Residue frames as qw, qx, qy, qz and C-alpha x, y, z in Angstrom:
[[0.244, 0.069, 0.936, -0.245, 67.18, 115.44, 107.70],
 [0.386, -0.129, -0.573, -0.711, 64.11, 114.15, 105.88],
 [0.491, -0.075, 0.569, -0.655, 60.86, 113.52, 107.73],
 [0.382, 0.141, 0.913, 0.005, 58.60, 110.52, 107.30],
 [0.475, 0.693, 0.364, -0.402, 55.96, 112.52, 105.44],
 [0.307, 0.756, -0.405, -0.413, 58.42, 113.57, 102.73],
 [0.178, -0.314, 0.921, 0.149, 59.92, 110.09, 102.60],
 [0.459, 0.333, 0.809, -0.154, 56.53, 108.43, 102.09],
 [0.457, 0.776, 0.119, -0.417, 55.52, 111.02, 99.50],
 [0.136, 0.671, -0.632, -0.362, 58.77, 110.47, 97.58],
 [0.268, -0.103, 0.955, 0.069, 58.42, 106.69, 97.65],
 [0.497, 0.541, 0.622, -0.273, 54.80, 106.91, 96.54],
 [0.359, 0.803, -0.164, -0.446, 55.80, 109.29, 93.73],
 [0.000, 0.490, -0.824, -0.284, 58.53, 106.90, 92.59],
 [0.386, 0.163, 0.903, -0.097, 56.03, 104.03, 92.74],
 [0.499, 0.697, 0.323, -0.401, 53.52, 105.97, 90.63],
 [0.271, 0.737, -0.474, -0.398, 56.23, 106.66, 88.05],
 [0.212, -0.246, 0.938, 0.117, 57.09, 102.94, 88.07],
 [0.435, 0.452, 0.766, -0.142, 53.47, 102.37, 87.02],
 [0.264, 0.224, 0.476, 0.808, 54.00, 104.96, 84.24],
 [0.115, -0.859, -0.499, -0.011, 51.74, 107.45, 85.96],
 [0.397, 0.464, -0.047, 0.791, 53.17, 110.91, 85.23],
 [0.405, -0.804, -0.135, -0.414, 51.21, 112.38, 88.16],
 [0.837, -0.394, -0.175, 0.338, 53.85, 110.85, 90.41],
 [0.524, 0.328, -0.042, 0.785, 56.23, 113.56, 89.24],
 [0.191, -0.738, -0.105, -0.639, 54.13, 116.19, 90.98],
 [0.774, -0.610, -0.168, 0.027, 55.04, 114.66, 94.35],
 [0.718, -0.136, -0.014, 0.682, 58.61, 115.90, 93.90],
 [0.036, -0.927, -0.074, 0.366, 59.55, 119.53, 94.41],
 [0.692, 0.563, 0.075, 0.446, 61.56, 121.27, 91.72],
 [0.216, -0.950, 0.186, -0.131, 64.00, 122.90, 94.14],
 [0.399, 0.575, -0.650, 0.296, 67.70, 122.66, 94.92],
 [0.412, -0.387, 0.635, -0.527, 66.76, 121.66, 98.47],
 [0.910, 0.091, 0.210, -0.347, 64.61, 118.77, 97.19],
 [0.721, 0.539, -0.431, 0.055, 67.50, 117.68, 94.96],
 [0.147, 0.514, -0.729, 0.428, 69.89, 117.46, 97.91],
 [0.614, -0.217, 0.529, -0.544, 67.30, 115.85, 100.23],
 [0.910, 0.244, -0.147, -0.301, 66.77, 113.13, 97.62],
 [0.441, 0.501, -0.717, 0.200, 70.24, 111.85, 98.50],
 [0.551, -0.296, 0.608, -0.489, 68.66, 110.38, 101.59],
 [0.930, 0.233, -0.042, -0.282, 67.59, 107.70, 99.12],
 [0.609, 0.521, -0.565, 0.197, 71.27, 106.82, 98.67],
 [0.149, -0.437, 0.706, -0.537, 71.79, 106.63, 102.43],
 [0.761, -0.051, 0.389, -0.517, 68.69, 104.47, 102.90],
 [0.891, 0.372, -0.191, -0.177, 69.69, 102.23, 99.98],
 [0.130, 0.694, -0.693, 0.146, 73.21, 101.64, 101.34],
 [0.558, -0.257, 0.747, -0.252, 72.38, 98.53, 103.46],
 [0.851, 0.387, 0.300, -0.193, 70.63, 96.93, 100.47],
 [0.522, 0.769, -0.369, -0.013, 73.60, 97.84, 98.25],
 [0.175, -0.590, 0.768, -0.175, 76.06, 96.28, 100.72],
 [0.738, 0.007, 0.630, -0.242, 73.97, 93.10, 100.82],
 [0.780, 0.607, 0.038, -0.147, 73.87, 93.00, 97.00],
 [0.278, 0.772, -0.570, 0.054, 77.64, 93.46, 96.74],
 [0.406, -0.417, 0.784, -0.215, 78.26, 90.68, 99.26],
 [0.793, 0.209, 0.532, -0.211, 75.99, 88.29, 97.36],
 [0.716, 0.690, 0.071, -0.072, 77.20, 89.19, 93.87],
 [0.217, 0.831, -0.510, 0.047, 80.95, 89.70, 94.24],
 [0.956, -0.013, -0.263, 0.129, 82.94, 86.44, 94.13],
 [0.598, -0.747, 0.181, 0.226, 85.72, 86.35, 96.72],
 [0.772, 0.048, 0.336, 0.538, 88.21, 85.43, 93.99],
 [0.340, 0.784, 0.228, 0.467, 87.69, 88.88, 92.43],
 [0.283, -0.934, 0.099, -0.196, 88.92, 90.67, 95.55],
 [0.818, 0.153, -0.303, 0.465, 92.70, 90.60, 95.98],
 [0.060, 0.564, -0.315, 0.761, 93.01, 93.66, 98.20],
 [0.151, -0.069, -0.810, 0.563, 92.47, 93.60, 101.96],
 [0.090, -0.636, -0.762, 0.077, 89.13, 93.94, 103.72],
 [0.109, -0.716, -0.224, 0.652, 89.53, 97.64, 104.60],
 [0.033, -0.308, 0.472, 0.825, 90.65, 98.67, 101.08],
 [0.015, -0.317, -0.868, -0.381, 87.76, 96.65, 99.62],
 [0.080, -0.728, -0.611, 0.299, 85.26, 98.50, 101.83],
 [0.101, -0.638, 0.056, 0.762, 86.79, 101.86, 100.91],
 [0.056, -0.097, 0.695, 0.710, 86.76, 101.01, 97.18],
 [0.048, -0.494, -0.844, -0.203, 83.14, 99.83, 97.25],
 [0.109, -0.754, -0.439, 0.477, 82.04, 102.85, 99.29],
 [0.095, -0.491, 0.277, 0.821, 83.86, 105.23, 96.95],
 [0.023, 0.115, 0.802, 0.585, 82.30, 103.54, 93.93],
 [0.061, -0.637, -0.764, 0.083, 78.87, 103.82, 95.51],
 [0.091, -0.739, -0.198, 0.637, 79.25, 107.53, 96.23],
 [0.076, -0.321, 0.515, 0.791, 80.69, 108.27, 92.79],
 [0.050, 0.315, 0.880, 0.352, 77.82, 106.32, 91.24],
 [0.035, -0.749, -0.618, 0.238, 75.28, 108.56, 92.94],
 [0.071, -0.807, -0.027, 0.585, 76.97, 111.82, 91.92],
 [0.343, -0.173, 0.615, 0.688, 78.47, 111.11, 88.49],
 [0.200, 0.532, 0.739, 0.363, 75.18, 111.11, 86.56],
 [0.044, -0.916, -0.348, 0.192, 73.86, 114.41, 88.01],
 [0.327, -0.629, 0.279, 0.647, 77.24, 116.03, 87.36],
 [0.269, 0.028, 0.708, 0.652, 77.17, 115.00, 83.69],
 [0.097, 0.639, 0.736, 0.202, 73.45, 115.66, 83.29],
 [0.105, -0.799, -0.209, 0.554, 73.71, 119.23, 84.56],
 [0.129, -0.419, 0.490, 0.754, 75.78, 119.98, 81.46],
 [0.114, 0.267, 0.859, 0.422, 73.42, 118.01, 79.24],
 [0.011, 0.754, 0.627, -0.197, 70.38, 119.86, 80.63],
 [0.078, -0.711, 0.069, 0.696, 72.07, 123.16, 79.88],
 [0.128, -0.184, 0.701, 0.677, 72.80, 122.08, 76.32],
 [0.044, -0.386, -0.843, -0.372, 69.24, 120.90, 75.65],
 [0.207, -0.321, 0.015, -0.924, 67.71, 123.86, 77.51],
 [0.685, -0.438, -0.523, -0.255, 66.12, 121.78, 80.28],
 [0.323, 0.218, -0.604, 0.695, 68.05, 123.12, 83.24],
 [0.419, -0.310, 0.187, -0.833, 64.83, 124.38, 84.86],
 [0.890, -0.159, -0.215, -0.370, 63.68, 120.74, 85.20],
 [0.477, 0.421, -0.719, 0.280, 66.97, 119.40, 86.59],
 [0.191, -0.307, 0.688, -0.629, 66.14, 119.37, 90.32],
 [0.788, 0.020, 0.247, -0.564, 62.75, 117.65, 89.99],
 [0.807, 0.363, -0.442, -0.146, 64.21, 115.11, 87.54],
 [0.426, 0.351, -0.755, 0.354, 66.96, 114.08, 89.93],
 [0.450, -0.231, 0.549, -0.665, 64.72, 114.10, 92.97],
 [0.895, 0.137, 0.053, -0.421, 62.55, 111.52, 91.17],
 [0.692, 0.472, -0.543, 0.052, 65.60, 109.73, 89.73],
 [0.081, 0.433, -0.762, 0.475, 67.25, 109.29, 93.13],
 [0.602, -0.114, 0.533, -0.584, 64.15, 108.04, 94.93],
 [0.885, 0.298, -0.161, -0.319, 63.46, 105.69, 92.02],
 [0.453, 0.501, -0.717, 0.176, 66.97, 104.29, 92.48],
 [0.340, -0.288, 0.722, -0.529, 66.01, 103.23, 96.02],
 [0.843, 0.165, 0.241, -0.451, 63.13, 101.17, 94.59],
 [0.740, 0.520, -0.413, -0.105, 65.41, 99.68, 91.93],
 [0.163, 0.480, -0.797, 0.327, 68.09, 98.60, 94.41],
 [0.556, -0.132, 0.610, -0.549, 65.43, 97.11, 96.69],
 [0.875, 0.316, -0.010, -0.367, 63.95, 95.14, 93.78],
 [0.618, 0.525, -0.582, 0.061, 67.34, 93.78, 92.71],
 [0.133, -0.400, 0.787, -0.451, 68.14, 92.79, 96.30],
 [0.752, 0.024, 0.415, -0.512, 64.86, 90.89, 96.57],
 [0.860, 0.425, -0.193, -0.208, 65.47, 89.04, 93.29],
 [0.387, 0.561, -0.695, 0.230, 69.09, 88.27, 94.15],
 [0.383, -0.312, 0.706, -0.508, 68.07, 86.98, 97.59],
 [0.866, 0.164, 0.225, -0.415, 65.44, 84.69, 96.04],
 [0.756, 0.521, -0.396, -0.030, 68.02, 83.38, 93.58],
 [0.176, 0.548, -0.732, 0.363, 70.78, 82.86, 96.18],
 [0.501, -0.211, 0.660, -0.518, 68.48, 81.06, 98.62],
 [0.035, -0.011, 0.961, 0.273, 67.29, 78.71, 95.87],
 [0.385, 0.449, 0.584, -0.556, 63.69, 79.87, 96.08],
 [0.615, 0.672, -0.071, -0.407, 63.89, 80.51, 92.33],
 [0.900, 0.112, 0.304, 0.291, 65.40, 77.95, 89.94],
 [0.426, -0.439, 0.289, 0.737, 68.69, 79.31, 88.47],
 [0.252, 0.265, 0.622, 0.692, 67.42, 79.53, 84.87],
 [0.104, -0.799, -0.558, -0.196, 64.18, 81.21, 85.93],
 [0.404, -0.763, -0.127, 0.489, 66.06, 83.57, 88.27],
 [0.395, -0.178, 0.399, 0.808, 68.30, 84.62, 85.37],
 [0.093, 0.513, 0.634, 0.571, 65.30, 85.34, 83.15],
 [0.271, -0.854, -0.439, 0.066, 63.57, 87.32, 85.90],
 [0.453, -0.589, 0.051, 0.667, 66.73, 89.35, 86.54],
 [0.290, 0.083, 0.509, 0.807, 67.08, 90.21, 82.85],
 [0.077, -0.692, -0.614, -0.372, 63.40, 91.19, 82.70],
 [0.385, -0.808, -0.298, 0.331, 63.85, 93.35, 85.82],
 [0.414, -0.359, 0.229, 0.804, 66.87, 95.13, 84.33],
 [0.141, 0.344, 0.594, 0.713, 64.95, 95.85, 81.11],
 [0.234, -0.794, -0.549, -0.114, 61.99, 97.13, 83.14],
 [0.445, -0.675, -0.119, 0.576, 64.33, 99.37, 85.16],
 [0.329, -0.075, 0.391, 0.856, 65.79, 100.85, 81.96],
 [0.045, -0.581, -0.609, -0.538, 62.29, 101.63, 80.69],
 [0.401, -0.785, -0.422, 0.212, 61.46, 103.11, 84.10],
 [0.429, -0.470, 0.077, 0.767, 64.52, 105.36, 83.98],
 [0.194, 0.191, 0.531, 0.802, 63.65, 106.40, 80.43],
 [0.171, -0.725, -0.613, -0.264, 60.10, 107.24, 81.42],
 [0.411, -0.745, -0.246, 0.464, 61.29, 109.41, 84.31],
 [0.352, -0.248, 0.292, 0.854, 63.66, 111.27, 81.98],
 [0.086, 0.405, 0.636, 0.651, 60.94, 111.77, 79.37],
 [0.250, -0.793, -0.525, -0.183, 58.26, 113.15, 81.69],
 [0.488, -0.705, -0.172, 0.485, 60.55, 115.06, 84.06],
 [0.336, -0.351, 0.306, 0.819, 62.67, 116.74, 81.40],
 [0.526, 0.689, 0.271, -0.420, 59.80, 117.04, 78.90],
 [0.044, 0.539, -0.679, -0.497, 61.77, 115.46, 76.07],
 [0.807, 0.239, -0.308, -0.444, 60.86, 112.99, 73.30],
 [0.966, -0.203, 0.150, -0.061, 61.32, 109.25, 73.73],
 [0.823, 0.392, -0.159, 0.378, 64.53, 109.11, 71.68],
 [0.061, 0.736, -0.367, 0.565, 66.06, 111.80, 73.93],
 [0.722, -0.504, 0.315, -0.354, 65.10, 109.80, 77.01],
 [0.987, 0.110, -0.006, 0.116, 66.65, 106.71, 75.41],
 [0.524, 0.621, -0.303, 0.498, 69.90, 108.65, 74.94],
 [0.301, -0.686, 0.398, -0.530, 69.90, 109.66, 78.61],
 [0.930, -0.260, 0.195, -0.170, 69.36, 106.05, 79.68],
 [0.874, 0.347, -0.135, 0.313, 72.32, 105.01, 77.51],
 [0.181, 0.718, -0.366, 0.564, 74.44, 107.76, 79.04],
 [0.631, -0.556, 0.338, -0.423, 73.47, 106.61, 82.53],
 [0.998, -0.009, 0.063, 0.009, 74.29, 103.02, 81.61],
 [0.684, 0.530, -0.251, 0.434, 77.72, 103.98, 80.25],
 [0.121, -0.714, 0.409, -0.555, 78.56, 106.00, 83.36],
 [0.829, -0.384, 0.271, -0.303, 77.51, 103.07, 85.56],
 [0.964, 0.201, -0.052, 0.163, 79.62, 100.64, 83.53],
 [0.414, 0.660, -0.360, 0.514, 82.68, 102.89, 83.81],
 [0.404, -0.629, 0.421, -0.514, 82.29, 103.22, 87.60],
 [0.951, -0.175, 0.189, -0.171, 81.74, 99.45, 87.96],
 [0.839, 0.424, -0.195, 0.280, 84.77, 98.73, 85.76],
 [0.146, 0.691, -0.447, 0.549, 86.99, 100.98, 87.85],
 [0.655, -0.496, 0.366, -0.437, 85.69, 99.44, 91.08],
 [0.998, 0.047, 0.044, -0.027, 86.31, 95.92, 89.78],
 [0.652, 0.555, -0.318, 0.406, 89.87, 96.79, 88.70],
 [0.120, -0.671, 0.464, -0.565, 90.69, 98.34, 92.05],
 [0.838, -0.335, 0.274, -0.333, 89.26, 95.36, 93.95],
 [0.968, 0.202, -0.029, 0.144, 91.47, 93.08, 91.85],
 [0.633, -0.572, 0.173, 0.492, 94.51, 95.14, 92.83],
 [0.571, 0.384, 0.356, 0.633, 95.02, 96.80, 89.45],
 [0.100, -0.349, -0.034, 0.931, 95.71, 100.44, 88.69],
 [0.473, 0.668, 0.400, -0.412, 92.91, 102.30, 86.96],
 [0.530, 0.815, -0.165, -0.165, 95.18, 103.38, 84.16],
 [0.431, 0.658, -0.615, 0.047, 97.92, 101.27, 82.65],
 [0.296, -0.396, 0.803, -0.334, 97.58, 98.47, 85.19]]
């Protein structure tokens, strides 16, 4: 369990990093325990993720039943939170940055909570008509670009790597996310993952 003090410190650290203040990194411990506790961010982000999925997924895309759809979306969500750390552990070993792994993912996970919350707010404004459709689209694109820069900044300062290395990690993260989303979409449409 995570206490409110650690939660508020983690959120403030993620917010500082969002403002490109590297001091925010110091609010995250570089321990295995801190790495695992950062998955509270995934639990706390789940309601926002569910709301996003409900607003963004057209009913026509879902040909499986309600229970399978919930199981598919939940599985995709969990895989999404664990796939990148699994791949990055190997990458960190290759680039000799394994000693920074736990702090990097503690910051990465708590930053993801801010990112999901931001996208939910923007999507809600768009769906309720509070933002004109064209403007909402532009804002969403700008937010996605800002999030990619945010992720790159966290990788650069947490792993102590040059900008081009951080860019590569962001691309890797993006590719993993696209694969997971593609699999989830195929399963929701009633297709097999392979050969279907």
